[in-house]
C-alpha positions in Angstrom: 313.8 69.5 -63.4 316.5 69.2 -60.8 316.0 70.6 -57.3 318.7 73.2 -58.0 317.0 74.4 -61.1 313.6 74.5 -59.3 315.1 76.8 -56.6 316.7 79.0 -59.3 313.4 79.3 -61.1 311.6 80.5 -58.1 314.4 82.8 -57.0 314.7 84.4 -60.4 310.9 85.1 -60.5 310.9 87.0 -57.2 314.3 88.6 -57.2 312.9 91.9 -58.7 310.6 92.2 -55.7 312.9 91.1 -52.9 316.6 91.1 -54.1 318.8 88.1 -54.5 319.4 87.1 -50.9 315.7 87.2 -49.8 314.6 85.6 -53.1 316.9 82.7 -52.5 315.5 82.3 -49.0 311.9 82.3 -50.3 312.8 79.7 -53.0 314.4 77.4 -50.4 311.4 77.8 -48.2 309.0 76.8 -50.9 311.0 73.7 -51.9 311.7 72.7 -48.3 308.0 72.9 -47.5 306.7 71.2 -50.6 309.3 68.3 -50.5 309.4 68.1 -46.7 313.2 68.6 -46.8 315.4 70.3 -44.2 318.4 72.4 -45.2 320.8 69.4 -45.1 318.5 67.4 -47.3 318.3 70.3 -49.8 322.1 70.3 -50.2 322.3 66.5 -50.5 319.6 66.4 -53.2 320.5 69.5 -55.2 321.1 67.6 -58.4 318.3 65.1 -58.0 315.2 65.3 -60.2 312.2 66.6 -58.3 308.6 67.5 -59.0 306.6 70.2 -57.1 302.8 70.1 -57.7 301.4 73.4 -59.2 304.9 74.9 -59.4 303.8 77.3 -62.1 300.9 78.6 -60.0 303.2 79.0 -57.0 305.7 81.0 -59.1 303.0 83.3 -60.5 301.5 84.0 -57.1 304.9 84.8 -55.7 305.7 87.0 -58.7 302.5 89.0 -58.0 303.8 89.9 -54.6 301.7 87.5 -52.6 303.8 86.6 -49.5 305.3 83.2 -49.4 303.6 82.5 -46.1 300.2 83.0 -47.7 301.2 80.9 -50.7 302.2 78.0 -48.4 299.5 78.7 -45.8 302.1 78.5 -43.0 304.5 80.7 -41.1 307.4 79.7 -38.8 307.2 81.2 -35.3 308.9 80.2 -32.1 309.9 76.9 -33.6 306.3 76.0 -34.6 304.4 76.2 -37.8 301.3 78.4 -37.7 298.5 78.4 -40.3 298.2 81.9 -41.8 295.9 83.4 -44.5 295.2 86.9 -45.8 292.8 87.5 -42.9 295.7 87.5 -40.3 299.0 89.3 -40.0 302.1 87.2 -40.8 304.0 86.8 -37.5 307.5 88.4 -37.5 310.8 87.5 -35.9 310.8 90.6 -33.7 307.5 89.3 -32.2 309.3 86.1 -31.3 311.8 88.2 -29.3 308.8 89.7 -27.4 307.5 86.2 -26.6 310.8 84.9 -25.3 311.4 88.0 -23.1 307.9 87.6 -21.6 308.5 83.9 -21.0 311.8 84.6 -19.2 310.0 86.8 -16.6 306.7 84.9 -16.4 305.9 83.0 -13.2 304.5 79.5 -13.3 300.7 79.5 -13.6 300.7 83.0 -14.9 297.4 84.4 -16.2 298.2 85.9 -19.5 296.0 88.1 -21.9 297.0 88.6 -25.5 295.1 91.5 -27.1 294.7 91.4 -30.9 295.9 87.8 -31.2 295.6 87.4 -35.0 296.9 83.9 -35.9 297.3 83.2 -32.1 301.1 83.2 -32.4 301.8 85.1 -29.2 299.1 83.4 -27.1 299.8 79.9 -28.3 303.6 80.2 -27.9 303.3 81.5 -24.4 300.8 78.8 -23.5 303.4 76.2 -24.7 306.4 77.9 -23.1 305.2 79.2 -19.8 304.6 76.3 -17.3 300.9 75.9 -16.5 300.0 79.3 -17.9 296.3 80.3 -18.2 296.1 82.1 -21.5 293.3 84.2 -22.9 293.4 85.8 -26.4 291.1 88.3 -27.9 290.5 89.6 -31.5 287.8 91.6 -33.2 288.0 89.4 -36.3 286.0 86.1 -36.4 288.2 85.0 -39.3 291.4 85.5 -37.3 289.9 83.7 -34.3 288.9 80.7 -36.4 292.5 80.4 -37.7 293.9 80.9 -34.1 291.6 78.2 -32.7 292.8 75.8 -35.4 296.4 76.6 -34.6 295.9 76.0 -30.9 294.2 72.7 -31.5 296.8 71.5 -33.9 299.7 72.6 -31.7 298.2 71.3 -28.5 297.9 74.6 -26.7 295.2 75.4 -24.2 294.0 79.0 -24.9 290.7 80.7 -24.3 289.7 82.7 -27.4 287.2 85.6 -27.1 285.8 87.9 -29.8 286.3 91.4 -28.5 287.3 94.9 -29.6 290.8 96.0 -28.3 289.5 99.6 -28.2 286.6 98.6 -25.8 286.3 97.6 -22.2 287.8 94.2 -21.6 287.6 94.2 -17.8 284.9 91.5 -17.9 287.6 89.0 -18.9 289.1 89.1 -15.4 292.5 89.8 -13.8 295.8 88.9 -15.4 299.5 88.8 -14.4 300.6 89.6 -17.9 298.9 91.6 -20.6 300.6 91.7 -24.0 299.7 93.3 -27.3 301.2 93.7 -30.8 298.6 96.2 -32.1 298.3 98.1 -35.3 300.9 100.8 -35.1 302.1 101.9 -38.6 301.0 105.4 -39.5 298.7 105.4 -42.5 301.0 107.8 -44.4 303.8 105.1 -44.4 301.9 103.0 -46.9 303.6 104.7 -49.8 307.0 103.5 -48.6 306.1 99.9 -47.9 306.5 96.8 -50.0 303.8 95.6 -52.3 303.7 92.2 -50.6 302.6 93.8 -47.3 300.3 96.6 -48.6 298.5 94.5 -51.2 298.0 91.3 -49.2 298.2 91.7 -45.4 295.2 93.0 -43.5 295.3 96.8 -43.1 293.2 96.6 -39.9 296.1 94.7 -38.3 298.7 97.2 -39.6 297.7 100.8 -39.8 296.5 103.6 -37.6 295.6 107.2 -38.4 298.6 109.6 -38.5 296.9 111.8 -35.9 296.4 109.0 -33.4 299.1 106.4 -33.6 298.8 105.5 -29.9 295.1 104.7 -30.0 295.5 101.0 -29.3 298.3 101.4 -26.8 296.2 104.0 -24.9 293.1 101.7 -24.9 295.2 98.7 -23.7 296.8 100.8 -20.9 293.4 101.8 -19.7 292.3 98.2 -19.6 295.5 97.2 -17.9 294.9 99.7 -15.1 291.7 97.7 -14.2 292.9 94.2 -15.1 296.5 93.7 -14.0 297.3 92.0 -10.7 299.2 94.1 -8.2 302.6 92.9 -9.5 301.4 92.4 -13.1 303.3 93.6 -16.2 302.2 95.1 -19.5 304.1 94.3 -22.7 303.9 95.9 -26.1 305.5 95.5 -29.5 305.8 99.1 -30.8 306.4 101.4 -33.7 310.2 102.1 -33.5 309.7 105.9 -33.8 307.1 106.1 -31.0 308.9 104.5 -28.0 309.4 107.6 -25.9 305.9 108.8 -26.7 304.4 105.5 -25.6 306.4 105.5 -22.4 305.2 109.0 -21.6 301.6 108.0 -22.2 302.1 105.0 -19.9 303.5 107.2 -17.1 300.4 109.4 -17.5 298.2 106.3 -17.0 300.0 105.4 -13.8 302.6 103.0 -15.1 305.7 104.4 -13.6 308.2 101.7 -14.4 308.8 101.5 -18.1 311.6 99.9 -20.1 312.1 100.5 -23.8 313.9 97.5 -25.3 315.8 97.0 -28.6 315.3 94.0 -30.9 318.1 92.0 -32.5 318.6 94.8 -35.1 319.1 97.3 -32.3 315.8 99.1 -33.0 313.5 100.1 -30.1 310.6 97.7 -30.7 309.3 96.6 -27.3 308.1 98.2 -24.1 307.8 96.5 -20.7 305.8 98.3 -18.0 304.6 98.0 -14.4 302.7 100.3 -12.1 
């Protein structure tokens, strides 16, 4: 089978789930990863014969809705490859934007806390980007922390990982210049409108919150930040796009008087930056 036909085979299998454009991207991702080709090499070798081990199994997994990142065991984030599995949320491009905005404002040797680290994508990326940063990352899931620790070791990032509940008191971890969190924020009722590949495979504990308390993690983190941020420290959130004003109002109630609601590349309000 030629490389071109292999791509078409994968694309055609997943097109009903994703549409033509995204299906083509997924197919190229699989072939690039399995053959260790970049985009230029794919074009050059389009008509060459190729063989991808377990291609039938890969196609069936993708057809079932299993995300390509879980099928491959990897996700791209901030120009690095992170190990991912069903126990951790797949890092998204909008979270990359959050990381880069934090890095632009972070001082050298900043002490950074990432609450709800998952695969470690935010913490590890900041540890690598911010000069001499001291990074701590917490998560309630031992499975997620094991994956995050492997990612840090493989990518050469120095991060202190701690098992802890984001809804509990984290003040024993010390004082920080930056606290960041991408917590669960999708209202439970939104499940009916979401794609099968997300709902059936990604961890619900990292995605959903009760409809009657969608700010529960933001509120808990703000309470911790009141005790843990340095005098000129900053608090950063990735947010549910429909809750930006509500989150900013809550932060003002908690004593964070300087709040900026920021848009992502798609012009959606997806980030909040806050200071006392």
